[in-house]
C-alpha positions, 0 to 999 in steps of 0.5 A: 214462190207466191202467186200463180206460176204460168208455165211455158213449154220450154221449162216444161220440156226441160224438166221432163227431159234430162240432158236438155239445156237448163234441165238442172236449173228448171229442176231447182226452180221446180222444187220451189214452186207450189202446184198447180202450175197453170198453163194452156192447151197450146203450151201442152201441144208445143211441149208434146211436140218438142218432147217427141222431137227430143225422142222423149215420151209424152206420158209424163205431161199427162201424169203431171195433169192427172196428179194436179201438178199442172192445170189448164188455166183458161178456155180458148173459147172464153178468151177469143177476143182478148187472144185475138187482140194480143196476137194483133198487137204483137204481130211483129214478133210474131206472137204464138198462140201459146204466148198469147194464152200465157199473157192472157193468164198473166192478165187473169192472175195479177200476182202470176209469174211466167216460167219461160225461156222466151225473151219475148215475155220481157217485151209483152205487156199485160193490160197494155202496159204492165210488165209481166214478171218472168222466171227465166235463167240469166242470159 
């Protein structure tokens, strides 16, 4: 796959936890992707919580970061105004901070695709009106 892959928590958790819905599909997609996959700290926080809720360890997240497979693609402090504006714009959804960070990453990486299970990414727009390409299972 060409362009940056912007990774959401759902596919990360499904990749790391066998037996979770979409695990097989995510593993197939993962084979086609070129590291590093970009993400943000709120996504990592959410993924760690979800893994623990599934009875899984969080060490594999750290291992992916250490190996350079995952990379934090933005600093929250550098993006505060844009993140705030996104969360205000989509407050009716309501947009999570993790989602706002991924939309902002999509703005910063115009050739990026968001790897997610979250249907809200079909509604969110980058730069106000541009569709965000997504990689998600067929519903």
